[in-house]
C-alpha positions in Angstrom: -187.3 -93.3 26.8 -184.3 -92.8 29.0 -184.1 -93.8 32.6 -183.6 -90.2 33.6 -186.9 -89.2 31.8 -188.7 -92.0 33.6 -187.4 -90.9 36.9 -188.4 -87.3 36.1 -191.9 -88.5 35.3 -192.0 -90.3 38.6 -191.0 -87.1 40.4 -193.8 -85.2 38.5 -196.3 -87.9 39.6 -195.3 -87.6 43.2 -195.6 -83.8 43.0 -199.0 -84.2 41.3 -200.2 -86.5 44.1 -198.9 -83.9 46.6 -201.0 -81.2 44.8 -198.7 -79.6 42.3 -201.0 -79.0 39.4 -198.4 -77.7 37.0 -196.0 -80.7 37.3 -199.0 -83.0 37.1 -200.2 -81.4 33.9 -196.7 -81.6 32.6 -196.6 -85.3 33.3 -200.0 -85.9 31.6 -198.7 -84.1 28.5 -195.5 -86.1 28.5 -197.5 -89.4 28.8 -199.7 -88.8 25.7 -197.4 -90.5 23.2 -196.8 -93.4 25.5 -200.5 -93.9 26.2 -201.4 -93.6 22.6 -198.7 -96.1 21.5 -199.7 -98.7 24.1 -203.4 -98.4 23.2 -202.6 -98.6 19.4 -200.5 -101.7 19.9 -203.3 -103.4 21.9 -205.8 -102.6 19.1 -203.4 -103.9 16.4 -202.7 -107.1 18.3 -206.4 -107.7 18.4 -207.0 -107.0 14.7 -208.7 -103.7 15.2 -208.3 -100.3 13.5 -207.7 -97.0 15.2 -211.4 -96.2 15.5 -211.5 -96.9 19.2 -208.0 -95.4 19.9 -209.0 -91.9 21.2 -211.7 -93.4 23.5 -209.2 -95.8 25.0 -206.7 -92.9 25.4 -209.3 -90.8 27.2 -210.4 -93.6 29.5 -206.7 -94.3 30.3 -206.0 -90.8 31.3 -209.2 -90.8 33.4 -207.9 -94.0 35.1 -204.5 -92.6 35.7 -206.0 -89.5 37.3 -208.5 -91.5 39.5 -206.0 -94.1 40.5 -202.8 -92.0 40.9 -203.0 -92.4 44.6 -202.6 -96.2 44.2 -199.3 -95.9 42.4 -196.4 -97.2 44.6 -193.7 -94.5 44.4 -191.1 -97.2 45.1 -191.9 -98.8 41.8 -191.4 -97.5 38.3 -194.2 -95.3 36.9 -194.1 -96.4 33.2 -195.0 -100.1 33.7 -197.9 -99.0 36.0 -199.2 -96.6 33.2 -198.7 -99.3 30.6 -200.8 -101.8 32.7 -203.6 -99.3 33.1 -203.7 -98.5 29.4 -203.6 -102.2 28.5 -206.5 -102.9 30.9 -208.6 -100.0 29.4 -207.9 -101.4 25.9 -209.1 -104.8 27.0 -212.2 -103.3 28.6 -213.0 -101.5 25.4 -212.5 -104.6 23.3 -214.7 -106.6 25.5 -217.4 -104.0 25.5 -217.4 -103.7 21.7 -217.0 -107.4 21.3 -215.6 -109.1 18.3 -218.3 -109.3 15.7 -217.8 -110.8 12.3 -220.6 -110.1 9.8 -220.8 -112.7 7.2 -223.3 -111.9 4.5 -225.6 -114.8 3.6 -224.9 -114.2 0.0 -221.4 -115.7 0.6 -223.0 -119.1 1.1 -225.0 -119.0 -2.2 -222.8 -121.6 -3.9 -223.2 -123.9 -0.9 -227.0 -123.6 -1.0 -227.3 -124.5 -4.7 -228.3 -128.1 -5.4 -225.3 -129.9 -6.9 -225.7 -131.4 -10.4 -226.5 -135.1 -10.3 -227.8 -135.0 -6.7 -231.4 -136.2 -6.2 -234.1 -133.5 -5.9 -235.8 -133.6 -2.5 -239.5 -133.2 -2.1 -240.9 -130.5 0.3 -241.8 -133.3 2.7 -238.3 -134.7 2.7 -236.9 -131.2 3.3 -239.4 -130.7 6.1 -238.3 -134.0 7.7 -234.7 -132.9 7.6 -235.5 -129.5 9.1 -237.5 -131.3 11.8 -234.4 -133.0 12.9 -232.8 -129.7 13.8 -233.1 -128.5 17.4 -233.9 -125.1 19.0 -232.7 -121.9 17.5 -231.2 -123.5 14.4 -234.5 -124.9 13.5 -236.4 -121.7 14.2 -234.1 -119.5 12.2 -233.9 -122.0 9.3 -237.7 -122.3 9.1 -238.1 -118.5 9.2 -235.6 -117.9 6.5 -235.9 -120.9 4.2 -239.5 -121.8 4.6 -241.2 -118.6 5.4 -239.0 -116.5 3.2 -237.9 -114.0 5.9 -234.6 -112.1 5.8 -232.1 -112.9 8.5 -232.9 -109.5 10.1 -236.7 -110.2 10.0 -236.1 -113.7 11.5 -234.0 -112.2 14.3 -236.6 -109.6 15.2 -239.4 -112.2 15.1 -237.4 -114.6 17.4 -236.2 -111.8 19.7 -232.5 -112.4 19.1 -229.7 -110.4 17.5 -229.0 -110.5 13.8 -225.6 -111.9 14.5 -227.1 -114.8 16.5 -229.6 -115.5 13.8 -226.8 -115.6 11.2 -224.8 -118.0 13.4 -227.8 -120.3 14.0 -228.6 -120.2 10.2 -225.0 -121.1 9.3 -224.8 -123.9 11.9 -228.2 -125.2 10.9 -227.2 -125.4 7.2 -224.1 -127.3 8.1 -226.2 -129.8 10.2 -228.7 -130.1 7.3 -225.9 -130.8 4.8 -224.5 -133.6 7.0 -228.1 -135.0 7.5 -228.7 -134.9 3.8 -225.4 -136.7 3.0 -226.2 -139.4 5.6 -229.7 -139.9 4.3 -229.6 -139.4 0.6 -226.2 -140.2 -0.7 
């Protein structure tokens, strides 16, 4: 973008703030590629696809419109717009969160008893599980002892499925270290 183009956009913004609807509309149309590019770059930097792009673009234009009176005409317009779009992208990323779903099947090899390792009795397994604390113990008992799925355990415990998966994974890691310390 040229300096002349940026100055023209600033004039259009000033005219829009003063009430010129045609120049304001012209500005918004001109900003579309910039807003979309900034939002897309924010998504890419955060490892996201374009699925949220149009929502961020819409929220950005709404913010530009609602906050246009806050723009300082003595300062460049484009950095102000970029900052608004980046903030809207961050807001969207925070709202959506970063969730990684890891299927329990991926840990099947870890859960299989290694060859040559001593078999544990149900009592010994129960004693190891009893050493776990809080949520890890509850989830592990629900899944491993009661035979519930992770989703069923999450519902029964009143937590999200993602939290149940994390507690299960961490509980299994603790159990593995307890087993190594006690039986090897």
